[in-house]
C-alpha positions in Angstrom: -0.3 -25.2 18.0 -1.6 -22.7 15.5 -5.2 -23.3 14.4 -5.7 -22.7 10.7 -8.5 -22.9 8.2 -7.9 -23.6 4.3 -10.1 -21.7 1.8 -9.6 -22.8 -1.7 -12.1 -24.1 -4.3 -9.6 -26.5 -5.7 -10.3 -29.7 -3.6 -7.1 -31.5 -4.8 -5.0 -28.7 -3.7 -6.7 -28.6 -0.3 -5.9 -32.4 0.2 -2.4 -31.8 -0.9 -1.7 -29.0 1.4 -3.1 -30.8 4.4 -0.7 -33.7 3.7 2.2 -31.4 3.1 1.5 -29.5 6.4 1.1 -32.7 8.3 4.7 -33.8 7.2 6.4 -30.5 7.1 4.7 -28.1 9.6 3.5 -30.0 12.7 2.8 -26.8 14.5 -0.2 -26.1 12.3 -3.5 -27.6 13.4 -6.1 -27.5 10.5 -9.6 -27.1 12.1 -11.6 -26.8 8.8 -11.3 -26.7 5.0 -13.6 -24.6 2.9 -14.2 -24.3 -0.9 -16.1 -21.1 -0.9 -16.1 -17.7 0.9 -19.5 -18.2 2.3 -18.8 -21.4 4.2 -15.4 -19.9 5.2 -17.2 -16.9 6.8 -19.3 -19.2 8.9 -16.4 -21.4 9.9 -14.2 -18.4 10.9 -16.9 -17.1 13.2 -17.3 -20.3 14.8 -13.8 -21.6 15.2 -11.9 -18.4 15.5 -8.5 -19.6 13.8 -5.3 -17.9 14.1 -4.4 -18.4 10.6 -6.1 -18.5 7.1 -4.6 -20.2 4.2 -6.6 -18.1 1.5 -7.1 -18.5 -2.2 -7.6 -15.1 -3.9 -9.7 -16.2 -7.0 -12.7 -18.4 -6.2 -16.1 -18.6 -8.0 -18.7 -16.3 -6.4 -17.2 -14.4 -3.7 -13.4 -13.8 -3.9 -10.8 -13.9 -1.1 -10.9 -10.2 -1.1 -14.6 -10.2 -0.6 -14.3 -12.5 2.2 -11.8 -10.2 4.0 -14.1 -7.3 3.8 -16.8 -9.4 5.7 -14.7 -10.6 8.5 -12.7 -9.1 11.4 -9.1 -9.7 10.6 -7.8 -8.0 13.6 -6.5 -11.3 15.2 -6.0 -13.5 12.0 -2.9 -14.0 10.1 -3.2 -14.8 6.4 -1.1 -16.7 4.0 -2.4 -16.0 0.4 -2.4 -18.8 -2.1 -2.1 -17.4 -5.6 -1.5 -17.7 -9.3 -1.6 -14.0 -9.8 0.1 -11.9 -12.4 3.3 -9.9 -11.8 1.5 -6.7 -10.8 -0.2 -8.7 -7.9 3.1 -10.3 -6.9 4.6 -6.8 -6.6 1.8 -5.8 -4.3 2.6 -9.0 -2.1 6.1 -8.1 -2.0 5.7 -4.4 -1.3 3.2 -5.1 1.6 5.3 -7.7 3.4 2.3 -10.2 3.5 3.0 -13.9 3.1 2.0 -15.7 0.1 2.5 -19.0 -1.9 2.3 -19.5 -5.5 0.4 -22.1 -7.2 1.6 -24.9 -7.8 2.8 -25.1 -4.1 6.4 -25.4 -3.4 7.4 -27.3 -0.2 10.3 -24.9 0.6 7.9 -21.8 0.1 5.3 -23.3 2.3 7.6 -24.1 5.1 9.1 -20.6 4.9 5.8 -18.7 4.9 4.4 -20.7 7.8 7.7 -20.2 9.8 7.4 -16.3 9.2 3.7 -16.3 10.1 4.0 -18.3 13.2 6.7 -15.9 14.3 4.4 -12.9 13.9 1.7 -14.8 16.0 4.2 -15.7 18.7 5.3 -12.0 18.8 1.7 -10.7 18.6 2.4 -8.7 15.4 -1.1 -9.2 13.9 -2.2 -8.0 10.6 1.3 -6.6 9.4 0.9 -5.3 6.0 -2.7 -6.5 5.2 -4.1 -3.0 4.9 -1.4 -1.8 2.6 -1.7 -4.9 0.7 -5.4 -4.4 0.0 -4.6 -0.8 -1.1 -1.8 -1.9 -3.3 -3.9 -4.6 -4.9 -6.5 -1.9 -6.0 -4.0 0.1 -7.8 -1.4 -2.5 -8.8 -1.2 -1.2 -12.3 0.1 2.3 -11.0 3.4 1.2 -9.2 4.3 4.8 -7.8 0.9 4.9 -6.2 1.6 1.7 -4.1 2.6 1.6 -0.6 5.7 0.0 0.9 6.0 -1.9 4.3 9.3 -1.3 6.1 10.3 -3.8 8.8 11.9 -2.4 11.9 13.0 -3.7 15.2 9.7 -2.8 16.6 7.3 -4.0 13.7 6.5 -2.2 10.4 6.1 1.3 9.0 4.0 1.9 5.8 5.0 4.5 3.5 4.0 5.8 -0.1 6.5 4.8 -2.7 6.2 8.1 -4.5 7.4 9.9 -1.3 10.8 7.9 -1.3 13.6 10.2 -2.5 16.6 8.1 -1.8 17.6 4.9 0.1 20.9 5.0 1.8 22.9 1.9 2.9 23.9 1.6 6.5 25.5 -1.7 7.2 22.7 -4.4 7.2 20.1 -1.6 7.5 18.7 0.9 4.9 17.8 4.5 5.7 14.8 5.8 3.6 14.7 9.6 3.2 11.2 10.9 2.3 10.1 13.9 0.5 9.4 15.7 3.7 13.0 14.9 4.8 11.7 12.3 7.4 14.3 9.4 7.8 13.0 5.8 8.5 15.4 3.0 9.1 14.5 -0.3 7.9 16.1 -3.7 9.1 16.9 -5.0 5.5 20.0 -4.3 3.5 19.9 -2.0 0.5 20.3 -4.8 -2.1 16.8 -6.2 -0.9 15.3 -2.9 -1.9 17.3 -2.5 -5.0 15.7 -5.8 -6.2 12.3 -5.0 -4.9 12.1 -1.4 -6.3 14.1 -1.7 -9.6 10.9 -1.8 -11.8 9.5 1.1 -10.1 11.7 4.0 -11.3 14.4 3.3 -8.8 18.0 2.8 -9.6 21.4 2.3 -7.8 23.7 5.0 -8.6 26.3 4.3 -6.0 27.2 1.2 -3.8 25.5 3.1 -0.9 22.5 4.8 -2.6 19.3 3.9 -4.4 17.3 6.8 -5.8 13.8 7.5 -7.1 14.4 9.0 -10.5 11.2 11.0 -10.2 12.9 13.0 -7.5 16.0 14.0 -9.7 16.0 17.6 -10.3 19.5 18.1 -11.8 22.6 16.1 -13.0 26.0 17.6 -12.5 28.7 16.4 -14.9 32.0 14.8 -13.5 33.9 11.6 -13.7 30.7 9.9 -12.3 28.9 13.1 -11.5 26.1 13.8 -9.0 22.6 14.4 -8.9 20.5 17.1 -7.0 17.3 15.5 -5.5 13.9 17.2 -4.9 14.7 17.6 -1.2 18.0 19.4 -1.9 20.3 16.4 -1.2 23.4 15.9 -3.6 24.2 12.2 -4.2 27.2 11.1 -5.8 27.0 8.9 -9.1 29.8 6.2 -9.2 31.7 6.1 -12.4 30.5 2.5 -13.0 26.9 3.3 -12.6 27.0 6.5 -14.6 26.1 5.1 -18.0 23.3 3.0 -16.7 21.8 6.0 -14.8 21.9 8.2 -17.8 20.2 5.6 -20.0 17.5 5.2 -17.4 16.9 8.9 -17.2 16.5 9.0 -21.0 14.0 6.2 -20.8 12.0 7.6 -18.1 11.8 11.3 -19.2 11.9 10.5 -23.0 15.0 12.6 -23.3 
């Protein structure tokens, strides 16, 4: 059993979540419910839960205020939020678990499943530090950080340092501005969907580039680009028009 505390100022939501967990996630043992950060801080110190279901926006102290006042080293967190798209981007980049309001049963089960796996594997606090960083500068996407899952855990990188992402089967190789290569255990399509609103574009079936690192375009049937680290990447004929249009938009050509 995984011990958990609910922290949300919406009493009806708390009751509904408890019912859903009893029915769908019997591995979770809810040891306390709190409607504010002050009471939650006391209960966390007293009961030492393994998991928090934490609302972000609460009267008085917010969920972020609470996190700054407690030791999160051995606590996993599933955020409960109705936040805007910038905040959702911060969640996704940071690989932290979250549930949108109103709570969907399938999303709840999936978040609990992933979090329990982290606890079982003793992979505490993955992505939390980068999430707190990202949420502070969520209106500046290029300044955000990205958590990359690997077979041993996570690595955190600055998005602005990503030059190109290259597909390698079910994995993705990230080439950074210092030419360091990091292999992530997710396919390129996942990162195309994740980064598409942050100046990244798929220019070939195996390549996703950061247009801020494009130094030159060489004409051809599809052509190719020279990136800031000197790499030359082919542009597929099918992707050429979309690539050129995006370059005009980004650089006001």
